[in-house]
Backbone as XML, in Angstrom:
<?xml version="1.0"?>
<chain id="A" units="angstrom">
  <residue number="1" name="UNK">
    <atom name="N" x="0.614" y="-1.116" z="0.027"/>
    <atom name="CA" x="0.073" y="-0.041" z="0.093"/>
    <atom name="C" x="0.929" y="1.232" z="-0.063"/>
  </residue>
  <residue number="2" name="UNK">
    <atom name="N" x="1.873" y="1.079" z="0.648"/>
    <atom name="CA" x="3.044" y="2.367" z="0.791"/>
    <atom name="C" x="3.567" y="2.583" z="-0.484"/>
  </residue>
  <residue number="3" name="UNK">
    <atom name="N" x="3.819" y="1.590" z="-1.551"/>
    <atom name="CA" x="4.527" y="1.877" z="-2.459"/>
    <atom name="C" x="3.413" y="2.399" z="-3.472"/>
  </residue>
  <residue number="4" name="UNK">
    <atom name="N" x="2.086" y="2.054" z="-3.432"/>
    <atom name="CA" x="1.167" y="2.559" z="-4.208"/>
    <atom name="C" x="0.871" y="4.065" z="-4.036"/>
  </residue>
  <residue number="5" name="UNK">
    <atom name="N" x="0.872" y="4.262" z="-2.930"/>
    <atom name="CA" x="0.553" y="5.676" z="-2.554"/>
    <atom name="C" x="2.101" y="6.675" z="-2.757"/>
  </residue>
  <residue number="6" name="UNK">
    <atom name="N" x="3.149" y="6.181" z="-2.815"/>
    <atom name="CA" x="4.375" y="6.700" z="-3.415"/>
    <atom name="C" x="4.337" y="6.804" z="-4.786"/>
  </residue>
  <residue number="7" name="UNK">
    <atom name="N" x="3.731" y="6.068" z="-5.807"/>
    <atom name="CA" x="3.692" y="5.990" z="-7.173"/>
    <atom name="C" x="2.522" y="6.928" z="-7.398"/>
  </residue>
  <residue number="8" name="UNK">
    <atom name="N" x="1.606" y="7.400" z="-6.468"/>
    <atom name="CA" x="0.596" y="8.291" z="-6.829"/>
    <atom name="C" x="0.707" y="9.550" z="-6.444"/>
  </residue>
  <residue number="9" name="UNK">
    <atom name="N" x="1.690" y="9.620" z="-5.753"/>
    <atom name="CA" x="2.292" y="11.021" z="-5.040"/>
    <atom name="C" x="3.174" y="11.408" z="-6.391"/>
  </residue>
  <residue number="10" name="UNK">
    <atom name="N" x="4.099" y="10.598" z="-6.908"/>
    <atom name="CA" x="4.833" y="10.988" z="-7.790"/>
    <atom name="C" x="4.027" y="11.343" z="-9.269"/>
  </residue>
  <residue number="11" name="UNK">
    <atom name="N" x="3.041" y="10.556" z="-9.299"/>
    <atom name="CA" x="2.134" y="10.956" z="-10.679"/>
    <atom name="C" x="1.456" y="12.218" z="-10.359"/>
  </residue>
  <residue number="12" name="UNK">
    <atom name="N" x="0.946" y="12.576" z="-9.094"/>
    <atom name="CA" x="0.310" y="13.910" z="-9.042"/>
    <atom name="C" x="1.341" y="14.854" z="-9.193"/>
  </residue>
  <residue number="13" name="UNK">
    <atom name="N" x="2.546" y="14.861" z="-8.720"/>
    <atom name="CA" x="3.425" y="15.901" z="-8.877"/>
    <atom name="C" x="3.736" y="16.125" z="-10.370"/>
  </residue>
  <residue number="14" name="UNK">
    <atom name="N" x="4.094" y="15.012" z="-10.945"/>
    <atom name="CA" x="4.355" y="15.018" z="-12.508"/>
    <atom name="C" x="3.209" y="15.957" z="-13.157"/>
  </residue>
  <residue number="15" name="UNK">
    <atom name="N" x="1.801" y="15.474" z="-13.034"/>
    <atom name="CA" x="0.764" y="16.294" z="-13.463"/>
    <atom name="C" x="0.758" y="17.493" z="-13.278"/>
  </residue>
  <residue number="16" name="UNK">
    <atom name="N" x="0.886" y="18.006" z="-12.003"/>
    <atom name="CA" x="1.227" y="19.348" z="-11.554"/>
    <atom name="C" x="2.205" y="20.124" z="-12.000"/>
  </residue>
  <residue number="17" name="UNK">
    <atom name="N" x="3.232" y="19.616" z="-12.397"/>
    <atom name="CA" x="4.488" y="20.190" z="-13.214"/>
    <atom name="C" x="3.963" y="20.222" z="-14.836"/>
  </residue>
  <residue number="18" name="UNK">
    <atom name="N" x="3.453" y="19.297" z="-15.320"/>
    <atom name="CA" x="3.088" y="19.422" z="-16.647"/>
    <atom name="C" x="1.835" y="19.907" z="-17.094"/>
  </residue>
  <residue number="19" name="UNK">
    <atom name="N" x="0.850" y="20.144" z="-16.190"/>
    <atom name="CA" x="-0.327" y="20.833" z="-16.679"/>
    <atom name="C" x="-0.248" y="22.163" z="-17.330"/>
  </residue>
  <residue number="20" name="UNK">
    <atom name="N" x="0.694" y="23.338" z="-16.433"/>
    <atom name="CA" x="0.511" y="24.504" z="-17.363"/>
    <atom name="C" x="1.109" y="24.393" z="-18.587"/>
  </residue>
  <residue number="21" name="UNK">
    <atom name="N" x="2.072" y="23.510" z="-19.017"/>
    <atom name="CA" x="2.451" y="23.334" z="-20.200"/>
    <atom name="C" x="1.648" y="22.814" z="-21.212"/>
  </residue>
  <residue number="22" name="UNK">
    <atom name="N" x="0.865" y="21.961" z="-20.720"/>
    <atom name="CA" x="-0.082" y="21.375" z="-21.613"/>
    <atom name="C" x="-1.411" y="22.224" z="-22.016"/>
  </residue>
  <residue number="23" name="UNK">
    <atom name="N" x="-1.570" y="23.302" z="-20.837"/>
    <atom name="CA" x="-2.899" y="24.209" z="-21.191"/>
    <atom name="C" x="-2.322" y="25.193" z="-22.032"/>
  </residue>
  <residue number="24" name="UNK">
    <atom name="N" x="-0.889" y="25.498" z="-22.337"/>
    <atom name="CA" x="-0.490" y="26.734" z="-22.979"/>
    <atom name="C" x="-0.447" y="25.951" z="-24.255"/>
  </residue>
  <residue number="25" name="UNK">
    <atom name="N" x="0.007" y="24.877" z="-24.231"/>
    <atom name="CA" x="0.090" y="24.150" z="-25.879"/>
    <atom name="C" x="-1.208" y="24.243" z="-26.133"/>
  </residue>
  <residue number="26" name="UNK">
    <atom name="N" x="-2.304" y="23.431" z="-25.554"/>
    <atom name="CA" x="-3.867" y="23.767" z="-26.220"/>
    <atom name="C" x="-4.083" y="25.133" z="-26.700"/>
  </residue>
  <residue number="27" name="UNK">
    <atom name="N" x="-3.778" y="26.061" z="-25.876"/>
    <atom name="CA" x="-3.992" y="27.593" z="-26.192"/>
    <atom name="C" x="-3.482" y="27.876" z="-27.455"/>
  </residue>
  <residue number="28" name="UNK">
    <atom name="N" x="-2.207" y="27.524" z="-27.699"/>
    <atom name="CA" x="-1.476" y="28.097" z="-28.727"/>
    <atom name="C" x="-2.064" y="27.318" z="-30.121"/>
  </residue>
  <residue number="29" name="UNK">
    <atom name="N" x="-2.641" y="26.061" z="-30.015"/>
    <atom name="CA" x="-3.201" y="25.432" z="-31.109"/>
    <atom name="C" x="-4.532" y="25.971" z="-31.385"/>
  </residue>
  <residue number="30" name="UNK">
    <atom name="N" x="-5.215" y="26.167" z="-30.397"/>
    <atom name="CA" x="-6.422" y="26.802" z="-30.644"/>
    <atom name="C" x="-6.118" y="28.530" z="-31.673"/>
  </residue>
  <residue number="31" name="UNK">
    <atom name="N" x="-5.290" y="29.227" z="-30.917"/>
    <atom name="CA" x="-4.860" y="30.370" z="-31.660"/>
    <atom name="C" x="-4.375" y="30.131" z="-33.168"/>
  </residue>
  <residue number="32" name="UNK">
    <atom name="N" x="-3.507" y="29.150" z="-33.398"/>
    <atom name="CA" x="-3.178" y="28.781" z="-34.765"/>
    <atom name="C" x="-4.187" y="28.385" z="-35.525"/>
  </residue>
  <residue number="33" name="UNK">
    <atom name="N" x="-5.311" y="27.647" z="-34.966"/>
    <atom name="CA" x="-6.448" y="27.282" z="-35.607"/>
    <atom name="C" x="-7.144" y="28.426" z="-36.193"/>
  </residue>
  <residue number="34" name="UNK">
    <atom name="N" x="-7.354" y="29.365" z="-35.351"/>
    <atom name="CA" x="-8.154" y="30.586" z="-35.666"/>
    <atom name="C" x="-7.540" y="31.594" z="-36.741"/>
  </residue>
  <residue number="35" name="UNK">
    <atom name="N" x="-6.160" y="31.465" z="-36.762"/>
    <atom name="CA" x="-5.330" y="32.257" z="-37.629"/>
    <atom name="C" x="-5.339" y="31.728" z="-38.987"/>
  </residue>
  <residue number="36" name="UNK">
    <atom name="N" x="-5.420" y="30.317" z="-39.224"/>
    <atom name="CA" x="-5.281" y="29.421" z="-40.483"/>
    <atom name="C" x="-6.704" y="29.648" z="-40.932"/>
  </residue>
  <residue number="37" name="UNK">
    <atom name="N" x="-7.887" y="29.505" z="-40.197"/>
    <atom name="CA" x="-9.048" y="29.888" z="-40.593"/>
    <atom name="C" x="-9.276" y="31.240" z="-41.129"/>
  </residue>
  <residue number="38" name="UNK">
    <atom name="N" x="-8.695" y="32.244" z="-40.523"/>
    <atom name="CA" x="-8.901" y="33.727" z="-41.043"/>
    <atom name="C" x="-8.313" y="34.048" z="-42.606"/>
  </residue>
  <residue number="39" name="UNK">
    <atom name="N" x="-6.952" y="33.214" z="-42.444"/>
    <atom name="CA" x="-6.219" y="33.315" z="-43.456"/>
    <atom name="C" x="-6.758" y="32.519" z="-44.585"/>
  </residue>
  <residue number="40" name="UNK">
    <atom name="N" x="-7.589" y="31.514" z="-44.730"/>
    <atom name="CA" x="-8.231" y="30.564" z="-45.406"/>
    <atom name="C" x="-9.464" y="31.406" z="-46.006"/>
  </residue>
  <residue number="41" name="UNK">
    <atom name="N" x="-10.156" y="32.329" z="-45.247"/>
    <atom name="CA" x="-11.385" y="33.149" z="-45.700"/>
    <atom name="C" x="-10.776" y="34.306" z="-46.509"/>
  </residue>
  <residue number="42" name="UNK">
    <atom name="N" x="-9.608" y="34.651" z="-46.315"/>
    <atom name="CA" x="-9.247" y="35.680" z="-47.279"/>
    <atom name="C" x="-9.497" y="36.968" z="-47.033"/>
  </residue>
  <residue number="43" name="UNK">
    <atom name="N" x="-9.947" y="37.907" z="-48.425"/>
    <atom name="CA" x="-10.041" y="39.226" z="-47.912"/>
    <atom name="C" x="-11.563" y="39.361" z="-47.728"/>
  </residue>
  <residue number="44" name="UNK">
    <atom name="N" x="-12.535" y="38.626" z="-47.291"/>
    <atom name="CA" x="-13.766" y="38.790" z="-46.962"/>
    <atom name="C" x="-13.841" y="39.747" z="-45.748"/>
  </residue>
  <residue number="45" name="UNK">
    <atom name="N" x="-14.252" y="40.902" z="-46.062"/>
    <atom name="CA" x="-14.527" y="41.711" z="-44.897"/>
    <atom name="C" x="-15.920" y="42.061" z="-44.296"/>
  </residue>
  <residue number="46" name="UNK">
    <atom name="N" x="-16.140" y="42.244" z="-43.064"/>
    <atom name="CA" x="-17.301" y="42.566" z="-42.540"/>
    <atom name="C" x="-17.959" y="43.650" z="-43.133"/>
  </residue>
  <residue number="47" name="UNK">
    <atom name="N" x="-19.169" y="43.675" z="-43.420"/>
    <atom name="CA" x="-19.748" y="44.714" z="-44.169"/>
    <atom name="C" x="-19.694" y="46.317" z="-43.266"/>
  </residue>
  <residue number="48" name="UNK">
    <atom name="N" x="-19.519" y="46.188" z="-42.166"/>
    <atom name="CA" x="-19.407" y="47.504" z="-41.316"/>
    <atom name="C" x="-18.208" y="48.165" z="-41.516"/>
  </residue>
  <residue number="49" name="UNK">
    <atom name="N" x="-17.288" y="47.494" z="-41.922"/>
    <atom name="CA" x="-15.827" y="47.894" z="-41.923"/>
    <atom name="C" x="-15.251" y="47.971" z="-43.317"/>
  </residue>
  <residue number="50" name="UNK">
    <atom name="N" x="-16.141" y="47.610" z="-44.291"/>
    <atom name="CA" x="-15.963" y="48.162" z="-45.706"/>
    <atom name="C" x="-15.335" y="49.219" z="-46.091"/>
  </residue>
  <residue number="51" name="UNK">
    <atom name="N" x="-16.045" y="50.225" z="-45.621"/>
    <atom name="CA" x="-15.682" y="51.422" z="-46.226"/>
    <atom name="C" x="-14.436" y="52.276" z="-45.240"/>
  </residue>
  <residue number="52" name="UNK">
    <atom name="N" x="-14.235" y="51.481" z="-44.204"/>
    <atom name="CA" x="-13.084" y="52.098" z="-43.090"/>
    <atom name="C" x="-11.709" y="52.116" z="-43.589"/>
  </residue>
  <residue number="53" name="UNK">
    <atom name="N" x="-10.787" y="52.876" z="-43.306"/>
    <atom name="CA" x="-9.585" y="52.823" z="-43.692"/>
    <atom name="C" x="-8.870" y="51.527" z="-43.090"/>
  </residue>
  <residue number="54" name="UNK">
    <atom name="N" x="-8.203" y="51.043" z="-44.121"/>
    <atom name="CA" x="-7.045" y="49.899" z="-43.544"/>
    <atom name="C" x="-6.172" y="50.036" z="-42.745"/>
  </residue>
  <residue number="55" name="UNK">
    <atom name="N" x="-5.936" y="49.649" z="-41.745"/>
    <atom name="CA" x="-4.683" y="49.707" z="-40.954"/>
    <atom name="C" x="-3.283" y="49.489" z="-41.507"/>
  </residue>
  <residue number="56" name="UNK">
    <atom name="N" x="-2.108" y="50.164" z="-41.079"/>
    <atom name="CA" x="-1.020" y="50.057" z="-41.879"/>
    <atom name="C" x="-0.222" y="48.611" z="-41.272"/>
  </residue>
  <residue number="57" name="UNK">
    <atom name="N" x="0.334" y="47.727" z="-41.902"/>
    <atom name="CA" x="0.674" y="46.423" z="-41.370"/>
    <atom name="C" x="1.995" y="46.487" z="-41.684"/>
  </residue>
  <residue number="58" name="UNK">
    <atom name="N" x="2.937" y="46.026" z="-40.957"/>
    <atom name="CA" x="4.591" y="46.121" z="-41.170"/>
    <atom name="C" x="4.843" y="44.442" z="-41.583"/>
  </residue>
  <residue number="59" name="UNK">
    <atom name="N" x="5.733" y="44.469" z="-42.566"/>
    <atom name="CA" x="6.030" y="43.130" z="-42.946"/>
    <atom name="C" x="7.326" y="42.707" z="-42.042"/>
  </residue>
  <residue number="60" name="UNK">
    <atom name="N" x="7.220" y="41.632" z="-41.738"/>
    <atom name="CA" x="8.656" y="41.052" z="-40.895"/>
    <atom name="C" x="9.688" y="40.617" z="-41.878"/>
  </residue>
  <residue number="61" name="UNK">
    <atom name="N" x="10.663" y="40.890" z="-41.432"/>
    <atom name="CA" x="11.966" y="40.788" z="-42.425"/>
    <atom name="C" x="12.748" y="39.494" z="-41.576"/>
  </residue>
  <residue number="62" name="UNK">
    <atom name="N" x="12.799" y="38.439" z="-42.415"/>
    <atom name="CA" x="13.744" y="37.309" z="-41.769"/>
    <atom name="C" x="15.339" y="37.677" z="-42.175"/>
  </residue>
  <residue number="63" name="UNK">
    <atom name="N" x="15.909" y="37.576" z="-41.115"/>
    <atom name="CA" x="17.399" y="37.794" z="-41.156"/>
    <atom name="C" x="18.254" y="36.370" z="-41.276"/>
  </residue>
  <residue number="64" name="UNK">
    <atom name="N" x="19.259" y="36.636" z="-42.535"/>
    <atom name="CA" x="19.865" y="35.445" z="-42.328"/>
    <atom name="C" x="21.205" y="35.013" z="-41.417"/>
  </residue>
  <residue number="65" name="UNK">
    <atom name="N" x="21.594" y="36.196" z="-40.810"/>
    <atom name="CA" x="22.300" y="35.986" z="-39.759"/>
    <atom name="C" x="21.886" y="36.175" z="-38.302"/>
  </residue>
  <residue number="66" name="UNK">
    <atom name="N" x="22.472" y="35.783" z="-37.401"/>
    <atom name="CA" x="22.219" y="36.103" z="-36.103"/>
    <atom name="C" x="22.202" y="37.462" z="-35.403"/>
  </residue>
  <residue number="67" name="UNK">
    <atom name="N" x="21.469" y="37.940" z="-34.217"/>
    <atom name="CA" x="21.775" y="39.215" z="-33.977"/>
    <atom name="C" x="23.351" y="39.602" z="-33.616"/>
  </residue>
  <residue number="68" name="UNK">
    <atom name="N" x="23.930" y="38.731" z="-32.941"/>
    <atom name="CA" x="25.393" y="38.723" z="-32.560"/>
    <atom name="C" x="26.186" y="39.227" z="-33.775"/>
  </residue>
  <residue number="69" name="UNK">
    <atom name="N" x="25.978" y="38.599" z="-35.014"/>
    <atom name="CA" x="26.689" y="38.647" z="-36.188"/>
    <atom name="C" x="26.405" y="39.701" z="-36.731"/>
  </residue>
  <residue number="70" name="UNK">
    <atom name="N" x="25.262" y="40.383" z="-36.862"/>
    <atom name="CA" x="24.631" y="41.559" z="-37.495"/>
    <atom name="C" x="25.068" y="42.779" z="-36.711"/>
  </residue>
  <residue number="71" name="UNK">
    <atom name="N" x="25.663" y="42.739" z="-35.509"/>
    <atom name="CA" x="26.132" y="43.999" z="-34.917"/>
    <atom name="C" x="27.538" y="44.262" z="-35.438"/>
  </residue>
  <residue number="72" name="UNK">
    <atom name="N" x="27.859" y="45.615" z="-35.790"/>
    <atom name="CA" x="29.112" y="46.145" z="-36.040"/>
    <atom name="C" x="30.132" y="46.089" z="-34.901"/>
  </residue>
  <residue number="73" name="UNK">
    <atom name="N" x="31.349" y="45.368" z="-35.409"/>
    <atom name="CA" x="32.436" y="45.443" z="-34.358"/>
    <atom name="C" x="33.141" y="46.572" z="-34.429"/>
  </residue>
  <residue number="74" name="UNK">
    <atom name="N" x="33.589" y="47.163" z="-33.243"/>
    <atom name="CA" x="34.527" y="48.410" z="-33.448"/>
    <atom name="C" x="36.091" y="47.958" z="-33.018"/>
  </residue>
</chain>
């Protein structure tokens, strides 16, 4: 019985440590799914914002070199 309780305690601690990571992973997947769905829908705008000005969006540039190599050395 003592061994069973020890295994149960270790399992409970393991779940307690992994729970925040699993919740975060599930949240990230939900956000990714929503972004993919919005991208798939494309340029369909809701009618109330059809005449509004579009916000300016910045494009992300991918750097081939790392940040440390991009700095100038003196």
